[in-house]
C-alpha positions in Angstrom: 142.1 -67.0 20.1 145.6 -68.3 19.5 145.5 -70.6 22.6 142.0 -72.0 21.7 143.1 -72.6 18.1 146.2 -74.4 19.3 144.1 -76.8 21.5 141.8 -77.6 18.7 144.7 -78.3 16.3 146.2 -80.6 18.9 142.9 -82.6 19.1 142.5 -82.7 15.4 146.1 -83.9 14.8 145.8 -86.6 17.4 142.5 -87.9 15.9 144.1 -87.9 12.4 147.0 -90.0 13.6 145.2 -92.5 15.7 145.6 -96.3 15.5 142.3 -97.1 17.1 141.9 -100.3 19.1 138.4 -101.6 18.8 136.9 -101.9 22.3 138.1 -98.9 24.3 136.8 -95.5 23.6 133.5 -93.5 23.6 133.5 -91.6 20.3 131.7 -88.4 19.3 129.2 -89.4 16.5 129.6 -86.2 14.5 133.3 -86.9 14.2 133.1 -90.5 13.2 133.9 -89.8 9.5 137.2 -88.1 10.3 138.3 -90.3 13.2 136.7 -93.8 13.2 135.0 -94.8 9.9 138.0 -96.3 8.2 138.9 -98.5 11.3 135.2 -99.5 11.8 134.9 -100.6 8.2 138.2 -102.5 8.4 136.8 -104.3 11.4 133.7 -105.3 9.4 131.2 -102.5 9.4 129.3 -102.3 6.1 127.6 -98.9 6.6 129.1 -95.4 6.6 129.6 -92.8 9.3 126.9 -90.7 7.5 124.4 -93.6 8.0 125.1 -93.5 11.7 125.0 -89.7 12.2 123.7 -87.2 9.8 122.0 -83.8 9.9 121.1 -83.9 6.2 119.2 -87.2 6.1 117.6 -89.7 8.4 120.2 -91.8 10.2 120.6 -94.2 13.1 120.9 -91.3 15.6 117.2 -90.4 14.9 116.1 -93.6 16.6 118.2 -93.2 19.8 116.8 -91.3 22.9 117.9 -90.5 26.4 115.3 -92.4 28.5 114.3 -90.4 31.5 117.4 -89.0 33.2 119.7 -91.9 33.2 119.3 -94.6 30.4 119.2 -95.0 26.7 116.3 -96.2 24.5 115.8 -96.9 20.9 112.8 -96.7 18.5 112.0 -100.1 17.0 108.8 -99.5 15.1 107.1 -97.2 12.7 104.7 -96.2 15.5 107.2 -95.1 18.0 107.7 -98.2 20.1 110.6 -97.5 22.5 112.8 -100.3 23.7 115.0 -100.0 26.9 116.0 -102.1 29.8 113.6 -103.6 32.4 115.8 -101.9 35.1 115.4 -98.5 33.3 111.6 -98.9 33.2 111.6 -100.5 36.7 110.6 -97.4 38.6 107.6 -96.7 36.3 106.5 -100.3 36.4 106.7 -100.3 40.2 104.6 -97.1 40.3 101.8 -98.9 38.5 102.1 -102.0 40.7 100.0 -102.9 43.7 99.4 -106.2 45.5 96.3 -106.7 43.4 98.1 -105.8 40.1 101.7 -106.8 40.8 103.3 -106.0 37.4 106.7 -106.5 38.9 106.0 -110.1 39.6 103.5 -110.9 36.9 104.7 -108.6 34.1 102.5 -106.2 32.1 101.3 -106.3 28.5 99.0 -103.9 26.8 97.0 -105.9 24.3 95.9 -102.7 22.5 96.9 -99.1 22.6 94.1 -98.2 24.9 95.7 -100.3 27.6 99.0 -98.5 27.4 99.8 -96.8 30.7 100.9 -93.1 31.0 103.9 -92.1 33.1 103.7 -88.5 34.3 107.1 -86.9 34.5 108.8 -89.5 32.3 110.6 -88.0 29.2 112.6 -89.2 26.2 115.0 -86.9 24.6 116.1 -87.1 21.0 119.3 -85.5 19.7 118.7 -83.4 16.6 122.2 -82.1 16.1 125.6 -81.6 17.7 127.6 -78.4 17.1 131.1 -77.4 18.0 130.8 -74.1 19.9 134.3 -74.1 21.5 135.3 -70.7 20.1 132.0 -69.1 21.3 132.2 -70.6 24.8 135.9 -69.7 25.3 135.4 -66.1 24.2 137.0 -63.8 26.7 138.6 -66.7 28.6 142.2 -66.0 29.6 144.4 -68.9 30.5 145.7 -66.8 33.5 142.2 -66.5 35.0 141.3 -68.2 38.3 139.1 -71.2 37.9 136.3 -69.4 39.5 136.5 -66.5 37.0 136.9 -68.9 34.1 133.8 -70.8 35.1 131.9 -67.6 35.5 132.8 -66.4 32.0 132.1 -69.9 30.5 128.7 -70.0 32.3 127.7 -66.6 30.9 128.9 -67.6 27.4 126.9 -70.9 27.5 123.8 -69.0 28.5 124.2 -66.5 25.7 124.8 -69.2 23.1 121.9 -71.4 24.2 119.5 -68.5 24.7 120.3 -67.2 21.2 119.6 -70.6 19.7 116.4 -71.3 21.6 114.8 -67.9 20.8 114.2 -69.0 17.2 113.8 -72.7 17.6 111.3 -75.2 18.9 114.2 -77.3 20.1 116.2 -77.2 23.4 119.9 -76.6 23.6 122.6 -77.4 26.1 126.4 -77.1 26.1 128.7 -79.7 27.5 132.5 -79.6 28.0 134.7 -82.2 26.3 138.4 -83.1 26.9 138.3 -81.7 30.4 137.1 -78.3 29.2 139.4 -77.9 26.2 136.4 -78.1 23.8 132.7 -77.5 24.0 129.7 -78.9 22.0 126.1 -77.8 21.9 123.4 -80.5 21.9 120.2 -79.6 20.2 117.4 -81.8 21.4 113.7 -82.5 21.2 112.0 -83.7 24.4 109.0 -86.0 24.3 106.7 -85.9 27.4 104.0 -88.5 26.8 105.7 -91.9 27.2 103.4 -94.8 27.9 104.2 -98.3 29.2 103.5 -101.0 26.6 105.0 -104.1 28.0 107.3 -105.6 30.6 108.2 -109.2 31.4 107.8 -110.5 35.0 110.8 -109.8 37.2 111.6 -113.5 37.1 112.6 -112.8 33.5 113.4 -109.1 33.4 115.5 -109.3 36.6 116.4 -113.0 36.6 119.4 -113.6 38.8 118.7 -110.4 40.8 121.5 -108.8 42.8 123.4 -112.1 42.8 123.9 -112.1 39.1 124.1 -108.3 38.7 127.3 -107.2 37.0 128.1 -110.9 36.4 128.7 -113.1 33.3 127.4 -115.6 32.3 124.0 -113.8 32.4 120.5 -115.0 31.7 118.4 -111.8 32.3 115.7 -110.7 29.9 116.4 -107.1 30.8 113.9 -105.2 28.7 110.8 -103.1 28.8 108.7 -101.5 26.1 107.2 -98.0 26.0 105.7 -95.8 23.2 106.2 -92.2 22.4 103.0 -90.1 21.9 102.8 -86.6 20.3 100.0 -84.2 19.5 98.2 -84.4 16.2 100.7 -82.0 14.6 103.5 -84.4 15.5 105.1 -82.3 18.2 106.0 -83.3 21.8 103.1 -82.6 24.2 102.0 -83.5 27.7 99.8 -86.6 28.1 96.4 -86.3 26.4 94.0 -88.9 25.2 94.0 -87.1 21.9 97.7 -87.7 21.4 98.9 -90.1 18.7 101.8 -92.4 18.3 105.1 -90.8 17.1 106.1 -91.4 13.5 110.0 -91.4 13.6 112.4 -90.4 10.9 114.1 -93.7 11.4 113.6 -96.9 13.4 115.9 -99.9 13.8 115.4 -103.0 11.7 115.7 -106.1 13.9 118.0 -108.9 12.9 117.0 -112.5 13.4 120.5 -113.8 12.5 122.1 -113.4 16.0 125.8 -113.0 16.5 128.9 -115.1 16.2 132.2 -114.9 18.1 134.4 -112.2 16.4 131.4 -110.3 14.8 131.7 -106.6 14.7 129.2 -104.7 16.8 128.8 -101.2 18.0 126.8 -99.6 20.8 125.1 -96.2 20.3 123.9 -94.5 23.4 124.3 -92.1 26.3 127.2 -93.2 28.6 127.0 -91.2 31.8 130.4 -90.7 33.4 134.0 -92.0 33.0 137.3 -90.7 34.4 140.0 -92.2 32.2 142.6 -89.5 32.7 142.8 -89.2 36.5 146.1 -89.3 38.3 147.0 -92.1 40.6 146.1 -90.0 43.7 142.5 -89.9 42.5 142.4 -93.6 41.7 143.7 -94.4 45.2 141.2 -92.1 46.9 138.3 -93.7 44.9 139.2 -97.4 45.1 141.1 -97.7 48.3 139.4 -95.2 50.6 136.0 -94.1 49.3 134.6 -97.3 47.8 135.3 -99.5 50.9 133.4 -97.1 53.2 130.4 -96.8 50.9 130.3 -100.5 50.3 130.0 -101.2 54.0 127.2 -98.6 54.4 125.2 -99.8 51.4 125.6 -103.5 52.4 124.1 -102.6 55.8 121.0 -101.1 54.2 120.6 -104.0 51.7 120.7 -106.6 54.4 117.9 -104.8 56.3 115.9 -104.3 53.1 116.2 -108.0 52.4 115.2 -109.2 55.9 111.9 -107.4 55.7 111.2 -107.9 52.0 111.5 -111.6 52.4 108.8 -111.6 55.0 106.2 -109.5 53.3 105.3 -109.2 49.6 103.9 -105.7 50.1 107.2 -104.5 51.6 109.1 -106.2 48.7 107.1 -104.1 46.2 107.5 -100.9 48.2 111.3 -101.3 48.4 112.0 -102.9 45.0 113.2 -99.7 43.4 115.1 -98.5 46.4 116.8 -101.9 46.8 117.8 -102.0 43.1 119.3 -98.5 43.3 121.3 -99.1 46.4 122.5 -102.6 45.2 123.5 -101.6 41.7 126.3 -99.2 42.7 127.2 -101.3 45.8 128.2 -104.2 43.6 129.8 -102.0 41.0 132.1 -100.5 43.6 133.2 -103.9 44.7 134.1 -104.9 41.2 135.7 -101.5 40.4 138.1 -101.6 43.3 138.9 -105.3 42.7 139.6 -104.7 39.0 142.0 -101.8 39.7 143.8 -103.9 42.2 144.0 -106.9 39.8 145.4 -104.6 37.1 147.9 -103.0 39.5 146.2 -99.9 38.2 147.6 -97.4 40.8 151.1 -98.7 40.2 150.6 -98.4 36.4 149.4 -94.8 36.8 152.4 -94.0 38.9 154.8 -95.4 36.4 153.1 -93.4 33.6 153.3 -90.3 35.9 157.1 -90.8 36.3 157.4 -90.8 32.6 155.2 -87.7 32.3 157.2 -85.9 35.0 160.5 -86.6 33.1 159.0 -85.4 29.9 157.6 -82.3 31.5 160.9 -81.4 33.0 162.4 -81.4 29.5 159.5 -79.6 28.0 160.5 -76.2 29.3 157.0 -75.7 30.5 157.0 -75.0 34.3 153.2 -75.4 34.4 153.5 -79.0 33.2 156.5 -79.8 35.5 154.5 -78.8 38.6 151.4 -80.8 37.9 152.1 -84.0 39.8 153.3 -82.4 43.1 150.2 -80.2 43.0 147.9 -83.2 42.3 149.4 -85.0 45.3 148.9 -81.9 47.6 145.3 -81.3 46.5 144.2 -85.0 46.8 145.8 -85.1 50.2 143.6 -82.2 51.3 140.5 -83.5 49.6 140.5 -87.1 50.8 139.4 -86.7 54.4 136.7 -84.2 53.4 135.4 -86.5 50.8 135.3 -89.4 53.2 133.3 -87.3 55.7 130.9 -86.2 52.9 130.4 -89.9 51.9 129.3 -90.7 55.5 126.9 -87.8 55.6 125.3 -88.9 52.3 125.5 -92.7 52.6 124.7 -92.8 56.3 123.0 -89.7 57.6 121.0 -88.7 54.6 120.3 -92.4 53.7 117.9 -92.4 56.7 114.6 -91.9 54.9 112.7 -89.7 57.3 115.8 -87.5 57.7 116.2 -87.0 53.9 112.4 -86.5 53.7 112.4 -83.9 56.5 115.1 -81.9 54.6 112.6 -81.3 51.8 110.6 -79.1 54.2 113.4 -76.6 54.5 112.1 -74.3 51.7 108.7 -74.1 53.4 110.4 -73.1 56.7 112.5 -70.4 54.9 109.5 -69.0 53.0 107.5 -68.9 56.3 110.2 -67.0 58.1 110.7 -64.5 55.3 108.2 -61.7 55.9 108.6 -60.5 52.2 107.2 -63.8 50.9 103.5 -63.8 49.9 100.9 -66.3 51.0 100.6 -67.5 47.4 104.3 -68.5 47.4 103.9 -70.4 50.6 100.7 -72.1 49.4 102.4 -73.2 46.2 105.1 -74.9 48.2 102.5 -76.5 50.4 100.8 -78.0 47.4 104.1 -79.3 46.1 104.8 -81.0 49.5 101.4 -82.6 49.6 102.1 -84.4 46.3 105.5 -85.3 47.6 104.1 -86.8 50.8 101.8 -89.1 48.8 104.8 -90.5 46.8 107.0 -90.9 49.9 104.4 -92.8 52.1 103.4 -95.0 49.2 106.8 -96.7 49.3 107.8 -96.2 53.0 108.0 -98.9 55.7 108.9 -97.5 59.2 110.5 -100.7 60.7 113.1 -100.7 57.9 113.9 -97.1 58.4 114.2 -97.5 62.2 116.7 -100.3 61.9 118.6 -98.5 59.1 118.9 -95.4 61.4 120.2 -97.4 64.3 122.8 -99.3 62.2 124.0 -96.4 60.1 124.4 -94.0 63.0 126.6 -96.5 64.8 128.9 -96.8 61.8 128.9 -93.1 61.2 129.8 -92.3 64.7 132.6 -94.9 64.9 134.2 -93.9 61.6 134.8 -90.1 61.8 136.6 -87.7 64.1 134.5 -85.1 66.0 135.1 -82.2 63.6 133.3 -84.1 60.8 130.2 -85.2 62.8 127.0 -83.2 63.2 125.9 -82.0 66.7 123.2 -84.6 67.2 125.9 -87.1 68.0 126.6 -85.1 71.2 123.0 -85.9 72.2 123.6 -89.6 71.4 126.7 -89.6 73.6 125.6 -87.4 76.5 121.9 -88.1 76.8 121.6 -91.6 75.5 125.1 -92.9 76.5 125.9 -94.2 72.9 122.7 -96.1 72.8 121.8 -95.6 69.1 118.6 -97.7 69.3 117.3 -95.6 72.1 118.1 -92.4 70.2 116.3 -93.8 67.1 113.2 -94.7 69.2 113.2 -91.1 70.5 113.4 -89.6 67.0 110.6 -91.8 65.6 108.4 -91.2 68.7 108.7 -87.4 68.4 109.0 -86.9 64.6 106.0 -86.2 62.3 107.9 -87.3 59.2 107.0 -90.9 59.5 103.3 -90.1 60.3 101.3 -89.3 57.2 98.2 -88.1 59.0 100.1 -85.6 61.2 101.9 -84.2 58.2 98.7 -83.9 56.2 97.0 -82.1 59.1 100.0 -79.7 59.4 99.8 -78.8 55.7 96.0 -78.6 55.5 95.9 -76.2 58.5 99.2 -74.4 57.9 99.5 -71.0 59.6 102.3 -68.4 59.5 103.9 -69.8 62.7 103.5 -73.5 61.9 107.1 -73.6 60.7 108.1 -73.7 64.4 106.7 -77.3 64.6 108.9 -78.3 61.7 112.0 -76.7 63.3 111.4 -78.6 66.5 111.1 -82.0 64.8 114.1 -84.2 65.6 114.4 -85.7 62.1 114.3 -82.1 60.7 117.0 -81.1 63.3 119.2 -84.0 62.2 118.9 -82.9 58.5 119.6 -79.2 59.3 122.6 -80.0 61.5 124.1 -82.1 58.6 123.3 -79.3 56.2 125.0 -76.7 58.4 128.1 -78.9 58.8 128.3 -79.5 55.1 128.1 -75.8 54.4 130.6 -74.8 57.1 133.2 -77.7 56.8 132.7 -79.4 53.4 131.2 -77.4 50.6 133.5 -74.4 50.4 136.7 -76.5 50.9 135.6 -79.2 48.4 134.5 -76.6 45.8 137.9 -74.8 46.1 139.9 -78.0 45.9 137.8 -79.5 43.1 138.1 -76.2 41.1 141.9 -76.4 41.4 141.9 -80.1 40.4 139.6 -79.4 37.4 142.0 -76.7 36.3 145.0 -79.1 36.6 143.1 -81.9 34.8 142.5 -79.6 31.8 146.1 -78.7 31.6 147.2 -82.3 32.3 145.1 -83.7 29.4 146.4 -81.1 27.0 150.0 -81.9 28.1 149.4 -85.7 27.7 148.2 -85.0 24.1 151.4 -83.2 23.4 153.6 -85.9 25.1 151.8 -88.8 23.3 150.7 -87.4 19.9 150.4 -91.0 18.5 148.1 -92.2 21.3 144.4 -92.3 21.0 142.5 -89.9 23.3 138.7 -89.8 23.5 136.6 -87.5 25.7 135.3 -88.9 29.0 131.6 -89.8 29.0 129.4 -86.9 30.0 125.8 -88.1 29.2 126.1 -87.1 25.5 125.5 -89.4 22.6 128.5 -91.7 21.8 129.5 -94.6 19.7 131.7 -97.4 21.0 132.6 -100.5 18.9 134.3 -103.9 19.3 133.8 -107.6 18.7 131.6 -110.3 20.2 134.0 -112.2 22.5 134.2 -114.3 25.5 137.0 -113.8 28.1 139.1 -115.4 30.8 138.5 -113.8 34.2 141.1 -116.0 36.0 143.4 -118.8 35.5 142.0 -121.9 33.8 138.5 -120.3 33.4 137.0 -119.2 30.1 133.6 -117.8 29.5 132.1 -118.2 26.0 130.4 -115.3 24.3 126.7 -116.3 24.7 124.2 -117.9 27.0 121.0 -119.8 26.4 117.7 -120.8 27.9 119.3 -124.0 29.1 121.3 -121.9 31.5 118.1 -120.4 33.0 116.8 -123.9 33.7 120.2 -124.9 35.2 120.0 -122.0 37.6 116.3 -122.5 38.5 115.6 -122.6 42.3 112.0 -122.3 43.4 113.1 -121.4 46.9 115.0 -118.3 45.8 113.0 -115.5 44.4 115.7 -114.3 41.9 115.9 -117.8 40.4 112.2 -118.8 40.1 111.3 -119.9 36.6 107.7 -119.2 35.6 105.4 -122.1 34.5 105.0 -120.6 31.0 108.7 -120.2 30.4 109.3 -123.8 31.5 106.5 -125.0 29.2 108.1 -123.3 26.2 111.5 -124.7 27.2 110.2 -128.3 27.5 108.4 -128.2 24.2 111.3 -126.3 22.5 108.7 -123.9 21.1 111.2 -121.2 20.0 109.8 -120.5 16.6 111.9 -118.3 14.3 113.8 -117.0 17.3 116.0 -120.1 17.8 119.6 -119.9 16.8 120.9 -122.1 14.0 122.3 -124.4 16.7 118.7 -125.1 17.8 118.9 -123.3 21.2 117.4 -120.1 22.3 120.1 -117.6 22.9 119.5 -115.2 25.9 122.5 -112.9 26.0 125.9 -112.2 24.6 129.1 -110.5 25.6 131.3 -108.1 23.5 134.2 -105.7 23.9 132.3 -102.5 23.5 133.3 -99.9 26.1 130.2 -99.0 28.0 129.2 -97.5 31.4 126.2 -96.3 33.3 123.7 -94.5 31.0 124.5 -97.1 28.3 121.8 -99.2 29.9 119.2 -99.8 27.2 121.5 -98.8 24.3 121.0 -100.6 21.0 123.7 -103.1 20.1 124.1 -103.1 16.3 125.7 -105.4 13.8 127.8 -104.5 10.7 124.7 -103.5 8.8 123.3 -101.2 11.6 120.6 -103.7 12.5 119.5 -104.3 16.0 121.0 -107.6 17.5 120.9 -106.8 21.2 120.1 -104.4 24.0 123.0 -103.5 26.3 122.2 -103.8 30.0 125.4 -104.5 32.0 129.1 -105.0 32.2 131.0 -108.0 33.5 132.1 -107.6 37.1 135.8 -108.1 36.4 135.6 -105.1 34.0 133.7 -102.5 36.0 136.9 -100.5 36.5 136.5 -99.5 32.9 135.2 -96.1 34.1 138.7 -95.5 35.4 140.9 -97.7 33.2 140.2 -100.1 30.4 141.5 -103.7 30.2 140.7 -105.2 26.8 141.2 -108.7 28.2 138.3 -108.6 30.6 136.1 -105.5 29.9 132.9 -106.8 28.3 129.5 -105.3 27.9 126.5 -107.6 28.4 123.5 -107.5 26.2 120.2 -109.4 25.8 120.0 -111.2 22.5 117.3 -109.4 20.5 115.8 -112.7 19.6 115.1 -113.5 23.2 113.2 -110.2 23.5 111.1 -111.1 20.5 110.5 -114.6 21.9 109.2 -113.2 25.2 106.9 -110.7 23.5 105.5 -113.2 21.0 105.7 -116.7 22.4 105.6 -116.0 26.1 103.4 -112.9 26.4 101.2 -113.5 23.4 101.7 -109.9 22.3 102.9 -110.8 18.9 100.7 -108.1 17.4 103.5 -105.7 18.4 105.8 -107.4 15.9 103.5 -106.3 13.1 104.8 -102.7 13.4 108.5 -103.8 13.5 110.8 -104.6 10.7 112.4 -108.1 11.1 115.2 -108.9 8.8 117.4 -111.9 8.0 120.4 -112.5 5.7 119.8 -116.2 5.5 
């Protein structure tokens, strides 16, 4: 107990002595009153920490939800309208799209609630309360334990704590580590399961600029989509039913018509996914100078192939729209991340800090602290080649669609070979696979996958030593004389995993020995050989090394807190609700260049190019521009503002987060970061790190003036201080 209490005292003392710099930091909402409220109000905030997060009354947190598994959304009406990004709703919009009803190209607008579209499997999760459960989770944890034993005890304690809570509650509970495992908080949540699509702009608005503008500023993207939460008649979450009714929230955001000015205080409230601000230089080097370049090449190869076929065929473009967006998003982010760290001399800066730390540690009298840096160097030296090989397996081998698809049949094979398994268990798995097959073939195009396989296998083979390559490369070398195309043709000729009819027939007529057909399939063999290699060469070693690194990181962060008691430390993002705050600001990305803080509809017209899909301007938008029919959504300068930039510290998962002004009113929806600042997941540069948001007035303009769905505004609360 003494060790745990010491850690918590260190964290509390550090928070109480902070001089917080607006911009950097992802702060725990339940601790804002102790840590951040004073600074936020000095920067211009006119509300209180209690207004932002409260368990005693309705507060801003009651209107913010985790959208699906990877974005943020916010409630903007009394009837449960849910606002998020277009790219967050993209997969669901795509699922509803066909050539006849191309909602990606044309947009979708429900003109009454009966036209709203259900989305099976889509959830929205509301935080009810956060609780500090550090003492309970670290019960029976000894600092001399191995990392494996420590994790086992913590896992058991988490299960005990969450089970005890859920027994007497309608809510769900989960526990997350903070400060590298020095503290633990329990998230109590309510999960809504009937989420319906209400509206989405055409991709020429919602994805304007496409991959070219992704991660870039200036930005002119109307990146939003609208959903609605439905509940049963008692007001509780329920699966889709025609009898369900719109959710009546405890709180929904008022929407400001006043816009933002340079220097205005803003804050973002959402679910940032993952940051690693406290890594040593060895980790930064592994990520930015080794891992990213390899993955960038592999993803770029796939993207070029996607583009070649999508440009030829609208149906293929629809099929691969979601896949292309997922691959491209992180591809471009990695390019910016590595470039940003290099521009900052980030590795050198980390090394200089580590020299200072090593000197301090040598004087601290703590041998554990003194040995941290040499041990980090040793462990990352061992981890790097294994991580590189694992990257190729995932980004090359398992990026081949039929290979990854074939791997999903492994459970059926295992069940079939196990004589203790019942027919019912096997049939249950078969029914699951039948549904999966429908989803796979709906968005699959064989010529793309064939070309991807040929290209990726060549890169895979030429980039790794023999010990890190699966056995099928021996077949490519010995039987096909390094002819990757010929091997690809063989796989596709013999495999059933690109042939919907054959797979359906197999499952419809499945017998106890049918698994042998799966085991002989060349795509399945490729998947199993990679799985075997991963298990034998990668998984155990990576787990062992990562456990050791995690243990060091926990000690390293604690030591840094002791060394720098006046510095501000905030927990890394971990998909829990956070507040980050800063100012509306432009920035200078390079010498003699300055970007102002907002963009307008004028910029869309300047970028217009009817020959490039990403820069097509719809006739309706051009008409509204030419007539300047902006209504109440125009800025006081007379133009229609599209987006703005600010110094709020955001990352993946913050997509769709509300951007709020000093009064807690909605002024924007976060959707991106500037490319020069994407290294903010690893290190923050206040000079160039900017989050990018759609101006909320552009959203209202598109809904009302463009789509003619102004009836939706009747359930919103529009406010203006003018």
